[in-house]
C-alpha positions in Angstrom: 1.8 21.9 -3.1 1.1 21.6 0.6 -2.3 21.9 -0.1 -2.3 18.7 -2.3 0.4 16.4 -0.6 -2.0 16.8 3.2 -5.2 15.9 1.1 -3.1 13.1 -0.3 -1.8 12.3 3.1 -5.9 12.1 4.3 -7.1 10.0 1.4 -4.2 8.0 2.0 -4.6 7.6 5.4 -8.5 6.6 5.3 -8.1 4.1 2.5 -5.4 2.0 4.9 -8.1 2.3 7.5 -10.8 0.3 5.7 -7.4 -2.4 4.5 -8.5 -5.6 6.9 -6.0 -5.2 10.2 -3.2 -7.4 8.0 -2.5 -5.2 5.3 -2.4 -2.0 7.4 0.9 -2.3 8.6 3.2 -1.3 6.1 1.2 1.9 4.9 0.1 3.0 8.1 3.2 3.0 8.9 4.9 4.9 6.1 2.0 7.3 7.4 3.1 7.4 10.1 6.4 8.4 9.5 5.3 11.1 6.8 2.9 13.2 9.0 5.8 14.9 11.3 6.9 16.1 7.6 3.7 17.3 6.8 2.7 18.6 10.2 6.5 20.4 9.9 5.6 21.9 6.3 2.4 23.3 7.6 4.1 24.9 10.7 6.7 26.7 8.3 4.8 28.0 5.7 1.4 29.0 7.8 1.9 29.3 11.8 2.3 27.6 14.8 -1.4 27.3 15.8 -2.0 25.2 12.2 0.7 23.0 13.1 -1.1 22.5 15.7 -4.0 21.5 14.5 -2.5 19.2 11.9 -1.1 17.7 15.6 -4.5 17.4 17.0 -5.8 15.5 13.6 -3.0 13.3 13.9 -2.8 12.1 17.1 -7.0 11.8 16.7 -6.3 9.6 13.8 -3.7 7.3 15.0 -3.9 6.9 17.9 -3.6 3.6 18.8 -0.4 3.1 17.0 1.1 5.7 18.7 -0.5 3.8 22.4 1.4 0.6 21.3 4.6 2.6 20.5 4.6 4.2 23.5 4.0 1.0 25.5 6.4 -0.5 23.7 9.2 2.3 24.4 8.0 1.2 28.0 9.3 -1.5 27.8 5.5 -3.5 27.8 4.3 -5.5 25.6 0.9 -4.5 24.1 -1.4 -6.9 22.1 -1.4 -6.4 18.3 -5.0 -7.1 17.0 -5.2 -9.3 14.5 
């Protein structure tokens, strides 16, 4: 079940990335919220190193939204792409 959930998440992320930017927000946030759940599930099922690899892959795929949220947390007003 974990393998299929991870495969579905990756495919959904790839599909969302192909959408125009204005249509990426809602599904992107859902996938952004689902990622830590999957990473914790990987950690529980396998080990910390597998979870670390999943975390590195997640940060690589979602680096721009994560930069945006870090900038917002610091009180900055980053520009949102159109």
